[in-house]
C-alpha positions as CSV (number, residue, x, y, z in Angstrom):
1,Y,248.6,42.6,91.4
2,M,249.3,44.6,88.2
3,Q,250.1,48.3,88.1
4,D,251.0,50.0,84.8
5,G,251.6,46.6,83.3
6,K,254.1,45.6,86.0
7,V,253.4,42.7,88.4
8,I,253.7,43.9,92.0
9,E,254.4,41.0,94.4
10,N,252.8,40.8,97.8
11,S,255.2,41.2,100.8
12,E,256.2,38.2,102.8
13,A,254.4,37.7,106.1
14,T,257.5,37.4,108.3
15,V,255.6,37.4,111.7
16,L,254.7,33.7,111.1
17,G,258.3,32.7,110.3
18,P,260.6,32.8,107.3
19,S,258.4,30.7,104.9
20,A,254.9,31.9,105.9
21,G,254.2,33.0,102.4
22,N,252.6,36.1,100.8
23,S,249.0,35.0,100.1
24,I,245.9,34.2,102.1
25,T,245.2,30.5,102.4
26,D,243.4,28.5,105.0
27,E,246.7,27.3,106.4
28,F,248.0,30.9,106.6
29,C,244.9,32.0,108.5
30,S,245.2,29.1,110.9
31,K,248.8,29.8,111.6
32,Q,248.0,33.4,112.2
33,K,245.3,32.6,114.7
34,V,247.7,30.2,116.6
35,K,250.5,32.8,116.6
36,F,248.3,35.5,118.1
37,G,246.4,33.2,120.4
38,D,243.0,33.9,118.8
39,F,240.1,31.5,118.4
40,N,239.9,30.4,114.8
41,D,236.4,31.6,114.1
42,F,237.2,31.9,110.4
43,A,237.8,28.1,110.2
44,A,234.7,27.4,112.3
45,K,232.6,29.2,109.8
46,G,234.0,27.4,106.7
47,A,237.1,29.4,105.9
48,L,237.9,30.3,102.3
49,K,235.5,27.8,100.8
50,Q,232.5,29.6,102.5
51,M,234.0,33.0,101.8
52,G,234.2,32.1,98.1
53,E,230.6,30.9,98.1
54,A,229.5,34.1,99.8
55,L,231.4,36.2,97.2
56,D,229.7,34.2,94.4
57,R,226.4,35.3,95.8
58,G,227.4,38.9,95.6
59,M,228.5,41.5,98.2
60,V,228.4,45.2,98.6
61,L,231.6,47.0,99.7
62,V,230.9,49.1,102.9
63,L,233.5,51.5,104.4
64,S,233.3,53.0,107.8
65,L,235.2,56.1,108.8
66,W,235.3,56.8,112.5
67,D,237.3,58.0,115.5
68,D,238.1,55.9,118.6
69,T,238.1,58.3,121.5
70,D,238.9,55.6,124.1
71,V,242.4,54.8,122.7
72,S,242.9,57.6,120.1
73,M,243.0,55.0,117.4
74,L,246.3,53.7,118.6
75,W,245.3,50.2,117.4
76,L,245.7,51.6,113.8
77,D,249.3,52.8,113.5
78,S,251.3,52.5,116.8
79,A,252.0,50.0,119.5
80,Y,248.8,48.9,121.1
81,P,247.9,47.8,123.7
82,T,250.2,50.3,125.4
83,N,250.8,48.0,128.4
84,E,252.4,45.3,126.2
85,P,255.9,45.2,124.9
86,A,256.1,46.5,121.3
87,D,258.1,43.4,120.2
88,R,255.2,41.1,121.2
89,P,253.6,39.8,118.0
90,G,250.5,41.8,117.1
91,V,251.4,44.9,119.3
92,E,253.4,46.9,116.8
93,R,250.9,48.3,114.2
94,G,251.3,50.3,111.0
95,P,253.0,49.8,107.7
96,C,254.5,46.4,106.8
97,P,258.3,46.4,106.4
């Protein structure tokens, strides 16, 4: 992106390996789902092609501010779930290095 006329590069996604890249692609999304053991619902629904078509139709930005009393919002900026080791991929949350 650009800020004050200067190009700011995205950070590299190191959790997927040294050459994972720094942009969202269908391949990146698939690798992320495999790494974290998640079902690839994004691919099942058409991935970036369908997302692009949906954006072309127009969308409204909606933000939700809330509090999570069950886990004190630990999922947001800490190690969560608390019963998993912090070095397990996906457990350590917060700012990207």
